[in-house]
C-alpha positions in Angstrom: -8.8 -5.1 -21.9 -5.4 -6.4 -22.8 -4.3 -6.5 -19.2 -7.4 -8.6 -18.2 -6.7 -11.1 -20.9 -3.0 -11.3 -19.9 -3.9 -12.0 -16.3 -6.3 -14.8 -17.4 -3.7 -16.3 -19.7 -1.2 -16.3 -16.9 -3.6 -17.9 -14.4 -4.7 -20.5 -17.0 -1.5 -21.4 -18.8 1.2 -20.2 -16.5 4.2 -18.2 -17.8 4.3 -15.5 -15.1 6.0 -15.5 -11.8 4.0 -14.9 -8.7 3.2 -11.2 -8.4 4.3 -10.5 -12.0 1.8 -8.9 -14.4 3.3 -9.2 -17.8 1.7 -7.3 -20.7 -0.4 -9.2 -23.3 2.4 -9.1 -25.9 4.8 -10.9 -23.5 2.2 -13.5 -22.6 1.6 -14.2 -26.3 5.3 -14.8 -26.8 5.4 -17.0 -23.7 2.2 -19.0 -23.9 0.4 -17.8 -27.1 0.7 -21.3 -28.6 -1.7 -22.6 -26.0 -4.5 -20.6 -27.6 -6.5 -21.8 -30.6 -5.4 -20.1 -33.9 -8.4 -17.8 -34.2 -8.1 -16.6 -30.7 -4.3 -16.2 -31.0 -5.0 -13.7 -33.9 -7.6 -11.9 -31.8 -5.1 -11.7 -28.9 -2.4 -10.3 -31.3 -4.8 -7.6 -32.5 -5.6 -6.7 -28.9 -1.9 -6.6 -27.9 -1.2 -4.4 -30.9 -4.0 -2.1 -29.9 -2.7 -2.0 -26.4 0.6 -0.7 -27.6 -1.0 1.8 -29.9 -3.3 3.1 -27.1 -0.3 4.6 -25.4 -0.5 7.4 -27.9 -3.6 9.5 -27.5 -4.1 10.5 -31.1 -3.8 6.9 -32.3 -5.9 5.6 -29.5 -8.9 7.6 -30.7 -8.6 6.0 -34.1 -8.7 2.4 -32.8 -11.7 0.2 -33.8 -13.3 -0.2 -30.4 -16.2 -2.4 -31.5 -13.8 -5.0 -33.1 -11.5 -4.8 -30.1 -14.5 -5.3 -27.8 -15.5 -8.4 -29.8 -12.0 -9.8 -29.6 -11.9 -9.1 -25.8 -15.3 -10.9 -25.3 -14.2 -13.9 -27.3 -11.0 -14.3 -25.3 -12.8 -13.9 -22.0 -15.3 -16.5 -23.0 -12.5 -18.9 -23.7 -10.3 -18.1 -20.7 -12.6 -17.3 -17.9 -14.5 -20.5 -17.1 -11.3 -22.5 -17.2 -9.4 -20.7 -14.5 -7.8 -22.7 -11.7 -9.8 -21.0 -9.0 -13.1 -21.5 -10.9 -12.4 -25.2 -11.3 -11.6 -25.5 -7.6 -14.7 -23.6 -6.6 -16.8 -25.8 -8.9 -15.5 -29.0 -7.3 -16.0 -27.6 -3.8 -19.6 -26.6 -4.6 -20.3 -29.9 -6.2 -19.0 -31.8 -3.2 -21.0 -29.7 -0.8 -24.2 -30.1 -2.8 -23.7 -33.9 -2.8 -23.2 -34.1 0.9 -26.2 -31.9 1.6 -28.4 -34.0 -0.7 -27.2 -37.1 1.0 -28.1 -35.7 4.4 -31.5 -34.6 3.1 -32.3 -38.1 1.8 -31.1 -39.7 5.1 -33.3 -37.4 7.1 -36.3 -38.2 4.9 -35.7 -41.9 5.3 -35.3 -41.6 9.0 -38.6 -39.6 9.3 -40.4 -42.1 7.1 -39.2 -45.0 9.3 -40.3 -43.2 12.5 -43.7 -42.6 11.0 -44.1 -46.2 10.0 -43.1 -47.4 13.5 -45.6 -45.0 15.1 -42.9 -42.9 16.8 -44.1 -39.7 15.1 
């Protein structure tokens, strides 16, 4: 969970070199200030749990439901705002506009042909 949030933070806010996958704790130090305060606290809890999960006995004692809620809140904030998603949204919007324009043009052309008696 923490790695996924760290990757989303790196893609949204920067702070990681190309090919680098820093842990969530490092991303919080680098770009944690870009998150809202409530989400920053949730990310800090997730980063702490990530460090504790390296020890099997401690990992079993972690509150998974609370961590899952923190993870979901961070994903909801970071996912729709990624650079790739914004680019894809713009491309889809442009394509839809062009197709709609062509559809209207074809309808007008057919209407004119019907009115002139060509069809």
